[in-house]
C-alpha positions in Angstrom: 21.6 -37.0 50.6 25.0 -37.3 52.3 26.3 -40.5 54.0 28.0 -39.4 57.2 30.3 -42.0 59.2 29.8 -42.0 62.9 32.5 -42.1 65.5 32.7 -44.9 68.1 30.7 -42.7 70.5 28.1 -42.1 68.0 28.0 -45.8 67.2 27.2 -46.5 70.6 24.5 -44.0 70.8 23.0 -45.2 67.4 22.9 -48.9 68.9 20.6 -47.8 71.6 18.3 -45.4 69.8 18.1 -42.1 67.9 21.1 -39.9 67.7 20.1 -36.3 68.4 20.3 -34.2 65.4 22.7 -31.3 65.5 25.2 -29.4 63.5 28.4 -30.9 62.7 30.9 -27.9 63.8 33.6 -29.3 61.5 31.8 -29.4 58.2 28.6 -27.4 58.8 26.5 -30.4 58.1 23.5 -31.5 60.0 23.6 -35.2 60.8 20.5 -37.2 61.7 21.0 -40.7 63.1 18.2 -43.4 62.9 18.0 -46.7 64.7 18.6 -49.3 63.9 21.6 -48.1 62.0 23.5 -49.6 59.2 26.8 -51.0 60.3 29.6 -51.4 57.9 33.1 -52.0 59.0 34.0 -50.1 62.0 31.4 -47.3 61.6 27.8 -46.8 61.0 26.5 -45.0 57.9 23.2 -43.4 58.0 21.3 -41.2 55.5 21.0 -37.6 56.2 19.2 -34.8 54.3 21.4 -32.6 52.2 21.9 -29.1 53.5 19.3 -26.6 52.2 20.9 -23.2 51.7 19.0 -20.3 53.1 16.7 -18.6 50.4 18.0 -15.3 51.4 21.7 -16.1 50.6 21.6 -19.2 48.3 20.1 -20.4 45.0 16.5 -19.6 45.9 17.3 -15.9 46.1 19.1 -16.1 42.7 16.2 -18.0 41.1 13.7 -15.4 42.5 15.7 -12.5 41.0 16.3 -14.5 37.7 12.5 -15.2 37.5 11.6 -11.5 37.8 14.2 -10.5 35.2 13.0 -13.1 32.8 9.3 -11.9 33.3 10.4 -8.3 32.5 12.4 -9.4 29.4 9.4 -11.5 28.1 7.0 -8.5 28.6 9.4 -6.1 26.7 9.6 -8.5 23.8 5.8 -8.8 23.6 5.4 -5.1 23.8 7.9 -4.6 20.9 6.3 -7.2 18.7 2.9 -5.5 19.2 4.4 -2.2 18.3 5.9 -3.6 15.1 2.4 -4.9 14.1 0.6 -1.6 14.5 -0.8 0.1 11.5 0.5 3.4 10.3 -0.8 6.5 12.0 -2.5 9.3 10.2 0.6 11.3 10.9 2.6 8.7 8.8 0.1 8.8 6.0 0.2 12.6 6.0 3.9 12.5 5.1 3.2 10.7 1.8 3.6 13.2 -0.9 0.5 13.8 -3.0 0.9 14.7 -6.6 -1.1 17.5 -8.3 -2.5 17.0 -11.7 -2.8 19.8 -14.2 -5.2 19.8 -17.2 -4.3 21.2 -20.6 -6.9 23.0 -22.7 -8.7 20.4 -24.9 -7.3 21.7 -28.1 -3.7 21.6 -26.7 -3.7 18.0 -25.5 -1.3 15.8 -27.6 -2.7 12.7 -29.4 -1.4 9.2 -28.6 2.0 8.2 -29.8 2.1 7.7 -33.6 -0.5 10.4 -34.3 2.0 13.4 -34.5 3.9 12.6 -37.6 3.6 15.7 -39.7 3.6 13.7 -42.9 0.5 11.8 -41.8 -3.1 12.9 -42.1 -3.5 11.8 -38.4 -1.5 14.7 -37.4 -4.4 17.0 -38.5 -7.1 16.9 -36.0 -9.2 20.1 -36.7 -12.0 20.2 -39.3 -13.1 23.6 -40.4 -16.7 24.5 -41.7 -18.3 27.2 -43.7 -20.5 29.8 -42.2 -23.8 28.5 -40.7 -23.0 25.1 -42.1 -22.3 21.5 -40.8 -21.4 19.9 -44.1 -17.9 18.3 -44.3 -15.8 19.9 -46.9 -14.2 17.6 -49.5 -10.6 18.6 -48.4 -11.3 16.9 -45.0 -12.7 13.6 -46.2 -9.3 11.8 -46.4 -8.2 13.1 -43.0 -11.5 11.8 -41.3 -11.2 8.6 -43.1 -7.6 8.1 -41.8 -8.8 8.8 -38.3 -11.7 6.4 -38.7 -9.3 3.8 -39.9 -7.1 4.4 -36.9 -9.9 4.2 -34.4 -11.3 1.0 -36.0 -8.0 -0.8 -35.8 -7.1 0.4 -32.3 -9.7 -1.1 -29.9 -8.4 0.9 -27.0 -8.6 4.2 -28.7 -11.2 6.8 -27.7 -12.0 9.9 -29.6 -14.0 12.9 -28.5 -15.5 15.2 -31.2 -15.8 18.8 -30.0 -18.0 21.2 -32.0 -17.5 25.0 -32.0 -18.9 28.1 -33.8 -17.9 31.7 -34.3 -19.5 34.4 -32.1 -22.2 35.4 -34.4 -25.8 34.2 -33.6 -27.5 33.5 -30.3 -25.9 31.2 -27.7 -28.6 28.7 -28.1 -28.3 28.6 -31.9 -24.6 28.2 -31.8 -24.8 25.4 -29.2 -27.2 23.5 -31.6 -25.0 24.3 -34.7 -21.9 23.1 -33.0 -23.7 19.9 -32.2 -24.7 19.4 -35.7 -21.1 19.7 -36.8 -19.9 17.2 -34.2 -22.7 14.8 -35.3 -21.8 15.2 -38.9 -18.2 14.0 -38.2 -19.4 11.2 -36.0 -21.8 9.9 -38.7 -18.8 9.9 -41.2 -16.5 8.1 -39.0 -19.2 5.4 -38.1 -19.7 4.8 -41.8 -15.9 4.3 -42.1 -15.8 1.6 -39.4 -15.2 3.3 -36.2 -17.1 1.8 -33.2 -19.8 3.8 -31.6 -18.5 3.1 -28.1 -15.2 4.6 -29.1 -16.6 8.0 -30.2 -18.0 10.8 -28.0 -19.1 14.4 -28.7 -19.4 17.7 -26.9 -20.9 21.0 -28.1 -19.3 24.3 -26.9 -21.0 26.6 -29.3 -19.1 30.0 -29.3 -17.7 29.5 -25.8 -14.2 28.5 -26.6 -12.8 30.5 -29.6 -9.3 29.7 -30.7 -8.8 33.2 -32.1 -10.1 36.4 -30.3 -11.5 39.4 -32.0 -13.7 39.8 -35.1 -13.5 39.5 -38.9 -13.8 36.6 -41.4 -10.3 35.4 -40.8 -10.9 35.0 -37.1 -14.4 33.6 -37.4 -13.2 31.0 -40.0 -10.8 29.6 -37.3 -13.5 29.2 -34.8 -16.0 27.4 -37.0 -14.6 23.9 -36.3 -14.7 20.4 -34.9 -11.7 19.2 -32.8 -10.6 15.6 -32.8 -9.3 14.9 -29.2 -7.9 11.4 -28.4 
């Protein structure tokens, strides 16, 4: 509120009643006189309302524009935040490279570290058999004993015993003979301390020869049990 001093003429009007409100052409201020007026010194001071700028030209218009801009800014921030929290799309997942696994033949798979020392019996992992026999030959006893000891002292070790035959005989007979050979090795290793849960066995019969062809030299290489870790 602005305090506007009245002239002598205005003072006279104020003493007799209300002073008509009107614009002050000198200052652009609207002055409203109320009776009885407050007299101080040579003039009368009255309270007048402060001028209110037109919303179209003043602070009201600027506040309106500012409010709209603020709302748009807030909406943009919210949309960006929601976009950042979104989960990856299927297209993004498809860009992740997927590796391909290759499988070596069972006989070509390397053993665990420490088993490939050529000076150690553990490096020998094929046990050969005589024709139509599942009896373990004496020359393989120490080899199997070394493997049994390794399995018994390595709780995480797993050993698969794979039985094979040569091509002579029927398929059914050779599957049974290959199983007998794998069982013979399994029983020996169990007797030497290997745990049952660490041992497995498979019978391939004549299906996976290591040497193609015929003749005793070839057949002798195919009558075997492979120790696969």
